[in-house]
All heavy atoms as a GROMACS GRO file, in nm:
protein
  574
    1MET      N    1 -26.092 -12.433  -0.678
    1MET     CA    2 -26.128 -12.543  -0.762
    1MET      C    3 -26.274 -12.527  -0.806
    1MET      O    4 -26.359 -12.498  -0.724
    1MET     CB    5 -26.109 -12.673  -0.683
    1MET     CG    6 -26.089 -12.791  -0.770
    1MET     SD    7 -26.051 -12.947  -0.686
    1MET     CE    8 -25.936 -12.906  -0.561
    2THR      N    9 -26.301 -12.547  -0.933
    2THR     CA   10 -26.437 -12.534  -0.984
    2THR      C   11 -26.512 -12.665  -0.965
    2THR      O   12 -26.453 -12.769  -0.935
    2THR     CB   13 -26.435 -12.497  -1.133
    2THR    OG1   14 -26.374 -12.603  -1.206
    2THR    CG2   15 -26.361 -12.366  -1.156
    3ALA      N   16 -26.643 -12.661  -0.986
    3ALA     CA   17 -26.727 -12.778  -0.965
    3ALA      C   18 -26.690 -12.894  -1.057
    3ALA      O   19 -26.710 -13.010  -1.023
    3ALA     CB   20 -26.873 -12.740  -0.984
    4ASP      N   21 -26.635 -12.866  -1.175
    4ASP     CA   22 -26.602 -12.973  -1.268
    4ASP      C   23 -26.456 -13.017  -1.258
    4ASP      O   24 -26.408 -13.095  -1.339
    4ASP     CB   25 -26.636 -12.932  -1.411
    4ASP     CG   26 -26.566 -12.803  -1.453
    4ASP    OD1   27 -26.532 -12.725  -1.364
    4ASP    OD2   28 -26.550 -12.782  -1.574
    5THR      N   29 -26.385 -12.971  -1.156
    5THR     CA   30 -26.246 -13.009  -1.135
    5THR      C   31 -26.239 -13.124  -1.036
    5THR      O   32 -26.305 -13.122  -0.933
    5THR     CB   33 -26.165 -12.890  -1.080
    5THR    OG1   34 -26.178 -12.781  -1.170
    5THR    CG2   35 -26.019 -12.926  -1.066
    6VAL      N   36 -26.158 -13.224  -1.068
    6VAL     CA   37 -26.141 -13.340  -0.980
    6VAL      C   38 -26.026 -13.312  -0.885
    6VAL      O   39 -25.922 -13.259  -0.923
    6VAL     CB   40 -26.111 -13.466  -1.064
    6VAL    CG1   41 -26.086 -13.586  -0.976
    6VAL    CG2   42 -26.225 -13.494  -1.160
    7SER      N   43 -26.045 -13.349  -0.758
    7SER     CA   44 -25.939 -13.333  -0.659
    7SER      C   45 -25.817 -13.416  -0.698
    7SER      O   46 -25.830 -13.520  -0.761
    7SER     CB   47 -25.987 -13.382  -0.522
    7SER     OG   48 -26.097 -13.308  -0.480
    8PRO      N   49 -25.699 -13.371  -0.658
    8PRO     CA   50 -25.579 -13.451  -0.686
    8PRO      C   51 -25.594 -13.589  -0.623
    8PRO      O   52 -25.643 -13.601  -0.511
    8PRO     CB   53 -25.467 -13.372  -0.618
    8PRO     CG   54 -25.521 -13.237  -0.595
    8PRO     CD   55 -25.670 -13.250  -0.586
    9GLN      N   56 -25.552 -13.690  -0.696
    9GLN     CA   57 -25.566 -13.826  -0.647
    9GLN      C   58 -25.461 -13.916  -0.709
    9GLN      O   59 -25.411 -13.890  -0.818
    9GLN     CB   60 -25.705 -13.880  -0.680
    9GLN     CG   61 -25.732 -13.875  -0.831
    9GLN     CD   62 -25.865 -13.932  -0.868
    9GLN    OE1   63 -25.890 -14.047  -0.841
    9GLN    NE2   64 -25.950 -13.850  -0.928
   10ASN      N   65 -25.425 -14.020  -0.636
   10ASN     CA   66 -25.334 -14.120  -0.686
   10ASN      C   67 -25.369 -14.251  -0.617
   10ASN      O   68 -25.331 -14.274  -0.502
   10ASN     CB   69 -25.188 -14.080  -0.658
   10ASN     CG   70 -25.090 -14.176  -0.722
   10ASN    OD1   71 -25.112 -14.296  -0.724
   10ASN    ND2   72 -24.982 -14.122  -0.772
   11LYS      N   73 -25.443 -14.333  -0.688
   11LYS     CA   74 -25.491 -14.458  -0.631
   11LYS      C   75 -25.377 -14.545  -0.582
   11LYS      O   76 -25.383 -14.603  -0.473
   11LYS     CB   77 -25.575 -14.533  -0.736
   11LYS     CG   78 -25.640 -14.658  -0.683
   11LYS     CD   79 -25.729 -14.719  -0.790
   11LYS     CE   80 -25.806 -14.837  -0.736
   11LYS     NZ   81 -25.898 -14.892  -0.836
   12TYR      N   82 -25.270 -14.553  -0.660
   12TYR     CA   83 -25.155 -14.636  -0.624
   12TYR      C   84 -25.090 -14.585  -0.495
   12TYR      O   85 -25.055 -14.663  -0.407
   12TYR     CB   86 -25.054 -14.640  -0.737
   12TYR     CG   87 -24.934 -14.725  -0.708
   12TYR    CD1   88 -24.944 -14.864  -0.698
   12TYR    CD2   89 -24.810 -14.666  -0.686
   12TYR    CE1   90 -24.835 -14.942  -0.669
   12TYR    CE2   91 -24.698 -14.744  -0.657
   12TYR     CZ   92 -24.711 -14.882  -0.649
   12TYR     OH   93 -24.603 -14.959  -0.620
   13ALA      N   94 -25.076 -14.455  -0.481
   13ALA     CA   95 -25.016 -14.398  -0.360
   13ALA      C   96 -25.102 -14.430  -0.237
   13ALA      O   97 -25.048 -14.466  -0.131
   13ALA     CB   98 -24.998 -14.247  -0.375
   14GLU      N   99 -25.232 -14.418  -0.252
   14GLU     CA  100 -25.322 -14.450  -0.141
   14GLU      C  101 -25.308 -14.597  -0.104
   14GLU      O  102 -25.303 -14.633   0.015
   14GLU     CB  103 -25.467 -14.418  -0.177
   14GLU     CG  104 -25.493 -14.270  -0.189
   14GLU     CD  105 -25.638 -14.234  -0.213
   14GLU    OE1  106 -25.727 -14.322  -0.194
   14GLU    OE2  107 -25.665 -14.118  -0.249
   15GLN      N  108 -25.302 -14.685  -0.203
   15GLN     CA  109 -25.287 -14.828  -0.177
   15GLN      C  110 -25.155 -14.857  -0.108
   15GLN      O  111 -25.149 -14.943  -0.019
   15GLN     CB  112 -25.297 -14.907  -0.308
   15GLN     CG  113 -25.435 -14.907  -0.367
   15GLN     CD  114 -25.440 -14.966  -0.508
   15GLN    OE1  115 -25.339 -14.972  -0.578
   15GLN    NE2  116 -25.557 -15.010  -0.548
   16CYS      N  117 -25.050 -14.787  -0.146
   16CYS     CA  118 -24.919 -14.808  -0.084
   16CYS      C  119 -24.920 -14.768   0.063
   16CYS      O  120 -24.863 -14.838   0.147
   16CYS     CB  121 -24.811 -14.731  -0.159
   16CYS     SG  122 -24.770 -14.804  -0.318
   17VAL      N  123 -24.984 -14.657   0.095
   17VAL     CA  124 -24.994 -14.614   0.234
   17VAL      C  125 -25.070 -14.718   0.316
   17VAL      O  126 -25.025 -14.761   0.423
   17VAL     CB  127 -25.062 -14.475   0.246
   17VAL    CG1  128 -25.094 -14.442   0.391
   17VAL    CG2  129 -24.974 -14.368   0.184
   18LEU      N  130 -25.184 -14.760   0.265
   18LEU     CA  131 -25.264 -14.859   0.337
   18LEU      C  132 -25.190 -14.991   0.350
   18LEU      O  133 -25.191 -15.055   0.456
   18LEU     CB  134 -25.399 -14.880   0.266
   18LEU     CG  135 -25.490 -14.758   0.265
   18LEU    CD1  136 -25.610 -14.783   0.175
   18LEU    CD2  137 -25.534 -14.721   0.406
   19GLY      N  138 -25.124 -15.032   0.243
   19GLY     CA  139 -25.048 -15.157   0.245
   19GLY      C  140 -24.936 -15.154   0.348
   19GLY      O  141 -24.912 -15.253   0.418
   20SER      N  142 -24.868 -15.041   0.359
   20SER     CA  143 -24.760 -15.031   0.457
   20SER      C  144 -24.816 -15.037   0.599
   20SER      O  145 -24.754 -15.097   0.687
   20SER     CB  146 -24.679 -14.902   0.436
   20SER     OG  147 -24.756 -14.789   0.466
   21MET      N  148 -24.933 -14.979   0.620
   21MET     CA  149 -24.995 -14.983   0.753
   21MET      C  150 -25.034 -15.126   0.790
   21MET      O  151 -25.018 -15.167   0.905
   21MET     CB  152 -25.119 -14.894   0.755
   21MET     CG  153 -25.088 -14.746   0.743
   21MET     SD  154 -25.237 -14.645   0.720
   21MET     CE  155 -25.320 -14.667   0.876
   22ILE      N  156 -25.085 -15.200   0.693
   22ILE     CA  157 -25.129 -15.336   0.718
   22ILE      C  158 -25.010 -15.430   0.734
   22ILE      O  159 -25.009 -15.517   0.821
   22ILE     CB  160 -25.224 -15.383   0.605
   22ILE    CG1  161 -25.353 -15.300   0.609
   22ILE    CG2  162 -25.253 -15.533   0.616
   22ILE    CD1  163 -25.439 -15.314   0.486
   23ARG      N  164 -24.911 -15.411   0.652
   23ARG     CA  165 -24.792 -15.499   0.657
   23ARG      C  166 -24.713 -15.479   0.785
   23ARG      O  167 -24.663 -15.574   0.844
   23ARG     CB  168 -24.704 -15.473   0.536
   23ARG     CG  169 -24.583 -15.561   0.534
   23ARG     CD  170 -24.498 -15.536   0.414
   23ARG     NE  171 -24.375 -15.610   0.430
   23ARG     CZ  172 -24.317 -15.678   0.336
   23ARG    NH1  173 -24.371 -15.682   0.217
   23ARG    NH2  174 -24.205 -15.741   0.359
   24GLU      N  175 -24.699 -15.355   0.828
   24GLU     CA  176 -24.619 -15.323   0.947
   24GLU      C  177 -24.698 -15.226   1.035
   24GLU      O  178 -24.690 -15.105   1.018
   24GLU     CB  179 -24.486 -15.262   0.904
   24GLU     CG  180 -24.390 -15.237   1.017
   24GLU     CD  181 -24.351 -15.364   1.091
   24GLU    OE1  182 -24.309 -15.461   1.025
   24GLU    OE2  183 -24.366 -15.365   1.214
   25ASN      N  184 -24.775 -15.282   1.126
   25ASN     CA  185 -24.862 -15.200   1.211
   25ASN      C  186 -24.788 -15.092   1.289
   25ASN      O  187 -24.847 -14.991   1.327
   25ASN     CB  188 -24.940 -15.287   1.310
   25ASN     CG  189 -25.050 -15.370   1.245
   25ASN    OD1  190 -25.121 -15.439   1.314
   25ASN    ND2  191 -25.065 -15.366   1.113
   26ALA      N  192 -24.659 -15.109   1.310
   26ALA     CA  193 -24.581 -15.011   1.386
   26ALA      C  194 -24.577 -14.875   1.316
   26ALA      O  195 -24.557 -14.772   1.382
   26ALA     CB  196 -24.439 -15.062   1.408
   27VAL      N  197 -24.601 -14.871   1.185
   27VAL     CA  198 -24.597 -14.742   1.114
   27VAL      C  199 -24.727 -14.664   1.126
   27VAL      O  200 -24.731 -14.546   1.091
   27VAL     CB  201 -24.559 -14.759   0.964
   27VAL    CG1  202 -24.429 -14.832   0.947
   27VAL    CG2  203 -24.671 -14.825   0.886
   28ILE      N  204 -24.831 -14.726   1.177
   28ILE     CA  205 -24.961 -14.658   1.186
   28ILE      C  206 -24.949 -14.530   1.268
   28ILE      O  207 -25.002 -14.426   1.230
   28ILE     CB  208 -25.071 -14.752   1.242
   28ILE    CG1  209 -25.096 -14.866   1.142
   28ILE    CG2  210 -25.199 -14.675   1.272
   28ILE    CD1  211 -25.192 -14.972   1.191
   29ALA      N  212 -24.879 -14.537   1.380
   29ALA     CA  213 -24.863 -14.418   1.464
   29ALA      C  214 -24.795 -14.304   1.388
   29ALA      O  215 -24.830 -14.188   1.406
   29ALA     CB  216 -24.784 -14.453   1.589
   30ASP      N  217 -24.699 -14.338   1.303
   30ASP     CA  218 -24.631 -14.235   1.223
   30ASP      C  219 -24.723 -14.181   1.113
   30ASP      O  220 -24.726 -14.061   1.088
   30ASP     CB  221 -24.504 -14.292   1.160
   30ASP     CG  222 -24.400 -14.329   1.264
   30ASP    OD1  223 -24.395 -14.264   1.370
   30ASP    OD2  224 -24.324 -14.425   1.239
   31VAL      N  225 -24.796 -14.270   1.050
   31VAL     CA  226 -24.882 -14.230   0.938
   31VAL      C  227 -24.991 -14.134   0.986
   31VAL      O  228 -25.017 -14.034   0.920
   31VAL     CB  229 -24.944 -14.354   0.868
   31VAL    CG1  230 -25.050 -14.313   0.767
   31VAL    CG2  231 -24.837 -14.437   0.801
   32VAL      N  232 -25.052 -14.163   1.101
   32VAL     CA  233 -25.162 -14.078   1.147
   32VAL      C  234 -25.113 -13.938   1.187
   32VAL      O  235 -25.196 -13.847   1.201
   32VAL     CB  236 -25.243 -14.142   1.262
   32VAL    CG1  237 -25.310 -14.269   1.216
   32VAL    CG2  238 -25.158 -14.165   1.384
   33GLN      N  239 -24.984 -13.920   1.203
   33GLN     CA  240 -24.929 -13.787   1.230
   33GLN      C  241 -24.927 -13.701   1.104
   33GLN      O  242 -24.921 -13.579   1.111
   33GLN     CB  243 -24.786 -13.798   1.285
   33GLN     CG  244 -24.776 -13.869   1.417
   33GLN     CD  245 -24.851 -13.798   1.528
   33GLN    OE1  246 -24.843 -13.676   1.541
   33GLN    NE2  247 -24.925 -13.873   1.607
   34ILE      N  248 -24.934 -13.769   0.988
   34ILE     CA  249 -24.921 -13.700   0.859
   34ILE      C  250 -25.050 -13.704   0.777
   34ILE      O  251 -25.086 -13.608   0.710
   34ILE     CB  252 -24.807 -13.764   0.776
   34ILE    CG1  253 -24.676 -13.760   0.855
   34ILE    CG2  254 -24.791 -13.697   0.641
   34ILE    CD1  255 -24.568 -13.849   0.798
   35VAL      N  256 -25.118 -13.818   0.782
   35VAL     CA  257 -25.232 -13.845   0.694
   35VAL      C  258 -25.361 -13.850   0.775
   35VAL      O  259 -25.364 -13.904   0.886
   35VAL     CB  260 -25.211 -13.979   0.620
   35VAL    CG1  261 -25.328 -14.009   0.528
   35VAL    CG2  262 -25.081 -13.979   0.543
   36ARG      N  263 -25.466 -13.792   0.718
   36ARG     CA  264 -25.599 -13.798   0.778
   36ARG      C  265 -25.692 -13.876   0.685
   36ARG      O  266 -25.667 -13.889   0.567
   36ARG     CB  267 -25.656 -13.658   0.798
   36ARG     CG  268 -25.577 -13.572   0.892
   36ARG     CD  269 -25.628 -13.433   0.889
   36ARG     NE  270 -25.642 -13.395   0.746
   36ARG     CZ  271 -25.694 -13.285   0.702
   36ARG    NH1  272 -25.741 -13.197   0.785
   36ARG    NH2  273 -25.702 -13.258   0.574
   37ARG      N  274 -25.801 -13.920   0.738
   37ARG     CA  275 -25.902 -13.993   0.659
   37ARG      C  276 -25.940 -13.913   0.535
   37ARG      O  277 -25.953 -13.967   0.425
   37ARG     CB  278 -26.024 -14.019   0.747
   37ARG     CG  279 -26.143 -14.079   0.675
   37ARG     CD  280 -26.264 -14.083   0.766
   37ARG     NE  281 -26.383 -14.118   0.692
   37ARG     CZ  282 -26.433 -14.240   0.681
   37ARG    NH1  283 -26.375 -14.339   0.742
   37ARG    NH2  284 -26.541 -14.263   0.610
   38GLU      N  285 -25.958 -13.785   0.550
   38GLU     CA  286 -26.004 -13.699   0.440
   38GLU      C  287 -25.899 -13.685   0.330
   38GLU      O  288 -25.931 -13.638   0.220
   38GLU     CB  289 -26.039 -13.559   0.493
   38GLU     CG  290 -26.150 -13.558   0.595
   38GLU     CD  291 -26.103 -13.596   0.736
   38GLU    OE1  292 -25.984 -13.576   0.768
   38GLU    OE2  293 -26.185 -13.648   0.812
   39ASP      N  294 -25.776 -13.724   0.357
   39ASP     CA  295 -25.672 -13.715   0.256
   39ASP      C  296 -25.686 -13.823   0.148
   39ASP      O  297 -25.627 -13.811   0.041
   39ASP     CB  298 -25.533 -13.727   0.320
   39ASP     CG  299 -25.501 -13.607   0.407
   39ASP    OD1  300 -25.552 -13.496   0.379
   39ASP    OD2  301 -25.425 -13.624   0.504
   40PHE      N  302 -25.764 -13.926   0.178
   40PHE     CA  303 -25.787 -14.032   0.079
   40PHE      C  304 -25.903 -13.990  -0.011
   40PHE      O  305 -26.009 -13.950   0.037
   40PHE     CB  306 -25.819 -14.165   0.148
   40PHE     CG  307 -25.702 -14.224   0.220
   40PHE    CD1  308 -25.679 -14.197   0.353
   40PHE    CD2  309 -25.613 -14.306   0.153
   40PHE    CE1  310 -25.571 -14.250   0.420
   40PHE    CE2  311 -25.504 -14.360   0.218
   40PHE     CZ  312 -25.482 -14.332   0.352
   41TYR      N  313 -25.882 -14.001  -0.140
   41TYR     CA  314 -25.985 -13.963  -0.236
   41TYR      C  315 -26.094 -14.069  -0.245
   41TYR      O  316 -26.213 -14.037  -0.253
   41TYR     CB  317 -25.920 -13.943  -0.374
   41TYR     CG  318 -26.020 -13.908  -0.482
   41TYR    CD1  319 -26.069 -13.778  -0.494
   41TYR    CD2  320 -26.066 -14.004  -0.570
   41TYR    CE1  321 -26.161 -13.746  -0.592
   41TYR    CE2  322 -26.159 -13.972  -0.669
   41TYR     CZ  323 -26.206 -13.843  -0.679
   41TYR     OH  324 -26.298 -13.812  -0.776
   42PHE      N  325 -26.054 -14.195  -0.243
   42PHE     CA  326 -26.148 -14.306  -0.261
   42PHE      C  327 -26.212 -14.343  -0.127
   42PHE      O  328 -26.142 -14.368  -0.029
   42PHE     CB  329 -26.077 -14.426  -0.324
   42PHE     CG  330 -26.018 -14.393  -0.458
   42PHE    CD1  331 -25.885 -14.357  -0.471
   42PHE    CD2  332 -26.096 -14.395  -0.572
   42PHE    CE1  333 -25.830 -14.324  -0.594
   42PHE    CE2  334 -26.043 -14.362  -0.697
   42PHE     CZ  335 -25.910 -14.327  -0.707
   43ALA      N  336 -26.344 -14.349  -0.125
   43ALA     CA  337 -26.417 -14.376  -0.001
   43ALA      C  338 -26.378 -14.509   0.062
   43ALA      O  339 -26.364 -14.518   0.184
   43ALA     CB  340 -26.568 -14.372  -0.026
   44HIS      N  341 -26.358 -14.611  -0.020
   44HIS     CA  342 -26.322 -14.741   0.037
   44HIS      C  343 -26.184 -14.735   0.103
   44HIS      O  344 -26.160 -14.802   0.202
   44HIS     CB  345 -26.332 -14.854  -0.066
   44HIS     CG  346 -26.254 -14.833  -0.191
   44HIS    ND1  347 -26.298 -14.750  -0.292
   44HIS    CD2  348 -26.136 -14.884  -0.232
   44HIS    CE1  349 -26.208 -14.752  -0.390
   44HIS    NE2  350 -26.109 -14.831  -0.356
   45HIS      N  351 -26.095 -14.651   0.053
   45HIS     CA  352 -25.965 -14.633   0.118
   45HIS      C  353 -25.984 -14.560   0.252
   45HIS      O  354 -25.914 -14.590   0.349
   45HIS     CB  355 -25.870 -14.556   0.028
   45HIS     CG  356 -25.824 -14.634  -0.090
   45HIS    ND1  357 -25.755 -14.576  -0.195
   45HIS    CD2  358 -25.835 -14.766  -0.121
   45HIS    CE1  359 -25.727 -14.668  -0.285
   45HIS    NE2  360 -25.775 -14.784  -0.242
   46GLN      N  361 -26.075 -14.467   0.258
   46GLN     CA  362 -26.104 -14.397   0.383
   46GLN      C  363 -26.152 -14.495   0.489
   46GLN      O  364 -26.110 -14.488   0.605
   46GLN     CB  365 -26.210 -14.288   0.362
   46GLN     CG  366 -26.164 -14.174   0.277
   46GLN     CD  367 -26.275 -14.072   0.252
   46GLN    OE1  368 -26.390 -14.091   0.291
   46GLN    NE2  369 -26.239 -13.963   0.186
   47HIS      N  370 -26.238 -14.588   0.449
   47HIS     CA  371 -26.291 -14.687   0.543
   47HIS      C  372 -26.181 -14.780   0.593
   47HIS      O  373 -26.176 -14.812   0.712
   47HIS     CB  374 -26.403 -14.768   0.479
   47HIS     CG  375 -26.522 -14.686   0.440
   47HIS    ND1  376 -26.590 -14.602   0.527
   47HIS    CD2  377 -26.587 -14.673   0.322
   47HIS    CE1  378 -26.690 -14.543   0.465
   47HIS    NE2  379 -26.690 -14.584   0.340
   48ILE      N  380 -26.094 -14.824   0.504
   48ILE     CA  381 -25.984 -14.913   0.542
   48ILE      C  382 -25.890 -14.840   0.638
   48ILE      O  383 -25.847 -14.896   0.739
   48ILE     CB  384 -25.909 -14.964   0.418
   48ILE    CG1  385 -26.001 -15.056   0.336
   48ILE    CG2  386 -25.780 -15.037   0.458
   48ILE    CD1  387 -25.949 -15.087   0.196
   49PHE      N  388 -25.858 -14.716   0.606
   49PHE     CA  389 -25.770 -14.635   0.691
   49PHE      C  390 -25.830 -14.622   0.831
   49PHE      O  391 -25.762 -14.643   0.932
   49PHE     CB  392 -25.750 -14.497   0.628
   49PHE     CG  393 -25.666 -14.404   0.711
   49PHE    CD1  394 -25.529 -14.414   0.712
   49PHE    CD2  395 -25.727 -14.305   0.787
   49PHE    CE1  396 -25.451 -14.327   0.788
   49PHE    CE2  397 -25.651 -14.218   0.863
   49PHE     CZ  398 -25.512 -14.229   0.863
   50THR      N  399 -25.957 -14.588   0.838
   50THR     CA  400 -26.023 -14.571   0.967
   50THR      C  401 -26.023 -14.701   1.046
   50THR      O  402 -25.993 -14.702   1.166
   50THR     CB  403 -26.168 -14.521   0.947
   50THR    OG1  404 -26.162 -14.395   0.881
   50THR    CG2  405 -26.241 -14.507   1.079
   51ALA      N  406 -26.054 -14.812   0.981
   51ALA     CA  407 -26.056 -14.942   1.049
   51ALA      C  408 -25.918 -14.977   1.103
   51ALA      O  409 -25.905 -15.021   1.219
   51ALA     CB  410 -26.105 -15.051   0.954
   52ALA      N  411 -25.814 -14.956   1.025
   52ALA     CA  412 -25.678 -14.987   1.069
   52ALA      C  413 -25.640 -14.900   1.189
   52ALA      O  414 -25.582 -14.949   1.286
   52ALA     CB  415 -25.579 -14.965   0.955
   53CYS      N  416 -25.676 -14.772   1.184
   53CYS     CA  417 -25.644 -14.682   1.295
   53CYS      C  418 -25.720 -14.720   1.422
   53CYS      O  419 -25.664 -14.717   1.532
   53CYS     CB  420 -25.676 -14.537   1.256
   53CYS     SG  421 -25.566 -14.471   1.130
   54GLU      N  422 -25.848 -14.756   1.407
   54GLU     CA  423 -25.927 -14.796   1.523
   54GLU      C  424 -25.873 -14.923   1.586
   54GLU      O  425 -25.863 -14.932   1.709
   54GLU     CB  426 -26.073 -14.816   1.482
   54GLU     CG  427 -26.147 -14.688   1.451
   54GLU     CD  428 -26.287 -14.711   1.396
   54GLU    OE1  429 -26.322 -14.827   1.365
   54GLU    OE2  430 -26.360 -14.612   1.382
   55LEU      N  431 -25.838 -15.020   1.504
   55LEU     CA  432 -25.782 -15.145   1.557
   55LEU      C  433 -25.652 -15.119   1.630
   55LEU      O  434 -25.629 -15.171   1.740
   55LEU     CB  435 -25.761 -15.246   1.443
   55LEU     CG  436 -25.888 -15.307   1.387
   55LEU    CD1  437 -25.861 -15.374   1.252
   55LEU    CD2  438 -25.946 -15.408   1.486
   56ASP      N  439 -25.566 -15.036   1.571
   56ASP     CA  440 -25.439 -15.003   1.635
   56ASP      C  441 -25.463 -14.933   1.768
   56ASP      O  442 -25.397 -14.964   1.868
   56ASP     CB  443 -25.355 -14.916   1.541
   56ASP     CG  444 -25.217 -14.890   1.596
   56ASP    OD1  445 -25.139 -14.987   1.610
   56ASP    OD2  446 -25.187 -14.773   1.626
   57ALA      N  447 -25.557 -14.841   1.772
   57ALA     CA  448 -25.588 -14.768   1.896
   57ALA      C  449 -25.641 -14.863   2.003
   57ALA      O  450 -25.620 -14.840   2.123
   57ALA     CB  451 -25.689 -14.657   1.868
   58ASP      N  452 -25.709 -14.970   1.961
   58ASP     CA  453 -25.762 -15.069   2.054
   58ASP      C  454 -25.657 -15.172   2.094
   58ASP      O  455 -25.687 -15.266   2.168
   58ASP     CB  456 -25.882 -15.142   1.992
   58ASP     CG  457 -26.003 -15.052   1.974
   58ASP    OD1  458 -26.007 -14.942   2.035
   58ASP    OD2  459 -26.095 -15.091   1.899
   59GLY      N  460 -25.536 -15.159   2.039
   59GLY     CA  461 -25.428 -15.253   2.071
   59GLY      C  462 -25.442 -15.387   2.000
   59GLY      O  463 -25.383 -15.486   2.042
   60LYS      N  464 -25.519 -15.388   1.892
   60LYS     CA  465 -25.540 -15.512   1.815
   60LYS      C  466 -25.461 -15.504   1.685
   60LYS      O  467 -25.436 -15.395   1.633
   60LYS     CB  468 -25.689 -15.529   1.786
   60LYS     CG  469 -25.772 -15.544   1.910
   60LYS     CD  470 -25.920 -15.555   1.876
   60LYS     CE  471 -26.002 -15.566   2.004
   60LYS     NZ  472 -26.144 -15.563   1.977
   61PRO      N  473 -25.424 -15.619   1.630
   61PRO     CA  474 -25.353 -15.616   1.502
   61PRO      C  475 -25.444 -15.567   1.390
   61PRO      O  476 -25.563 -15.597   1.387
   61PRO     CB  477 -25.313 -15.763   1.479
   61PRO     CG  478 -25.409 -15.842   1.562
   61PRO     CD  479 -25.446 -15.755   1.678
   62ALA      N  480 -25.387 -15.490   1.299
   62ALA     CA  481 -25.461 -15.440   1.184
   62ALA      C  482 -25.413 -15.517   1.062
   62ALA      O  483 -25.326 -15.473   0.989
   62ALA     CB  484 -25.438 -15.290   1.167
   63ASP      N  485 -25.469 -15.637   1.045
   63ASP     CA  486 -25.434 -15.718   0.929
   63ASP      C  487 -25.558 -15.733   0.841
   63ASP      O  488 -25.664 -15.679   0.872
   63ASP     CB  489 -25.378 -15.855   0.972
   63ASP     CG  490 -25.474 -15.932   1.063
   63ASP    OD1  491 -25.595 -15.931   1.037
   63ASP    OD2  492 -25.425 -15.993   1.160
   64MET      N  493 -25.542 -15.804   0.732
   64MET     CA  494 -25.653 -15.815   0.635
   64MET      C  495 -25.779 -15.874   0.699
   64MET      O  496 -25.890 -15.828   0.671
   64MET     CB  497 -25.611 -15.900   0.515
   64MET     CG  498 -25.499 -15.838   0.434
   64MET     SD  499 -25.541 -15.678   0.363
   64MET     CE  500 -25.667 -15.724   0.248
   65VAL      N  501 -25.763 -15.972   0.786
   65VAL     CA  502 -25.878 -16.039   0.847
   65VAL      C  503 -25.947 -15.946   0.947
   65VAL      O  504 -26.069 -15.929   0.943
   65VAL     CB  505 -25.835 -16.171   0.915
   65VAL    CG1  506 -25.950 -16.232   0.993
   65VAL    CG2  507 -25.783 -16.269   0.811
   66THR      N  508 -25.869 -15.885   1.036
   66THR     CA  509 -25.931 -15.799   1.137
   66THR      C  510 -25.991 -15.673   1.076
   66THR      O  511 -26.095 -15.625   1.122
   66THR     CB  512 -25.831 -15.762   1.249
   66THR    OG1  513 -25.718 -15.694   1.190
   66THR    CG2  514 -25.785 -15.883   1.325
   67ILE      N  515 -25.928 -15.622   0.973
   67ILE     CA  516 -25.984 -15.504   0.904
   67ILE      C  517 -26.114 -15.542   0.835
   67ILE      O  518 -26.213 -15.469   0.844
   67ILE     CB  519 -25.882 -15.442   0.806
   67ILE    CG1  520 -25.769 -15.375   0.884
   67ILE    CG2  521 -25.950 -15.342   0.714
   67ILE    CD1  522 -25.655 -15.326   0.799
   68ALA      N  523 -26.117 -15.655   0.767
   68ALA     CA  524 -26.240 -15.700   0.700
   68ALA      C  525 -26.352 -15.719   0.802
   68ALA      O  526 -26.466 -15.679   0.776
   68ALA     CB  527 -26.214 -15.829   0.623
   69ASN      N  528 -26.320 -15.777   0.916
   69ASN     CA  529 -26.421 -15.796   1.021
   69ASN      C  530 -26.471 -15.663   1.073
   69ASN      O  531 -26.590 -15.644   1.095
   69ASN     CB  532 -26.365 -15.880   1.135
   69ASN     CG  533 -26.350 -16.025   1.098
   69ASN    OD1  534 -26.412 -16.074   1.003
   69ASN    ND2  535 -26.264 -16.095   1.169
   70ARG      N  536 -26.381 -15.568   1.093
   70ARG     CA  537 -26.419 -15.435   1.141
   70ARG      C  538 -26.510 -15.365   1.040
   70ARG      O  539 -26.607 -15.299   1.076
   70ARG     CB  540 -26.295 -15.351   1.170
   70ARG     CG  541 -26.315 -15.210   1.217
   70ARG     CD  542 -26.391 -15.199   1.350
   70ARG     NE  543 -26.324 -15.262   1.460
   70ARG     CZ  544 -26.263 -15.201   1.560
   70ARG    NH1  545 -26.261 -15.070   1.563
   70ARG    NH2  546 -26.206 -15.269   1.656
   71LEU      N  547 -26.479 -15.380   0.913
   71LEU     CA  548 -26.561 -15.316   0.809
   71LEU      C  549 -26.700 -15.378   0.802
   71LEU      O  550 -26.796 -15.309   0.764
   71LEU     CB  551 -26.491 -15.325   0.673
   71LEU     CG  552 -26.362 -15.243   0.661
   71LEU    CD1  553 -26.293 -15.273   0.529
   71LEU    CD2  554 -26.390 -15.095   0.676
   72ARG      N  555 -26.712 -15.505   0.835
   72ARG     CA  556 -26.844 -15.570   0.834
   72ARG      C  557 -26.931 -15.525   0.950
   72ARG      O  558 -27.053 -15.536   0.944
   72ARG     CB  559 -26.826 -15.721   0.839
   72ARG     CG  560 -26.792 -15.782   0.707
   72ARG     CD  561 -26.800 -15.935   0.714
   72ARG     NE  562 -26.706 -15.988   0.618
   72ARG     CZ  563 -26.586 -16.039   0.646
   72ARG    NH1  564 -26.545 -16.049   0.769
   72ARG    NH2  565 -26.508 -16.083   0.551
   73GLU      N  566 -26.868 -15.479   1.058
   73GLU     CA  567 -26.944 -15.438   1.178
   73GLU      C  568 -27.027 -15.314   1.154
   73GLU      O  569 -26.996 -15.230   1.078
   73GLU     CB  570 -26.848 -15.412   1.294
   73GLU     CG  571 -26.779 -15.534   1.345
   73GLU     CD  572 -26.677 -15.502   1.455
   73GLU    OE1  573 -26.654 -15.383   1.486
   73GLU    OE2  574 -26.620 -15.598   1.507
   0.00000   0.00000   0.00000
C-alpha cells in the first residue's frame, strides 16, 4: 500500500460489530477471537471496542452507560 492509499474500511460494518457486542454481551467472547482493536479503522470505534472488552473481562455489563463511563476514565 502506498502512502496515499486509504486502508480498507466500512464504517457501517464496524458499527454493526460494536452494536452487536453492546446489545448482547455474550457475543464479546466470540468477537475477540476474530477481531482485534487494530482491525477498526476509526479511532473512536477502537476505543469503544477496548472499553467493551475490558468491561466484559471485569465481569461487568458492557452497555452504553458503562462504556461511556469507562471512556471518561
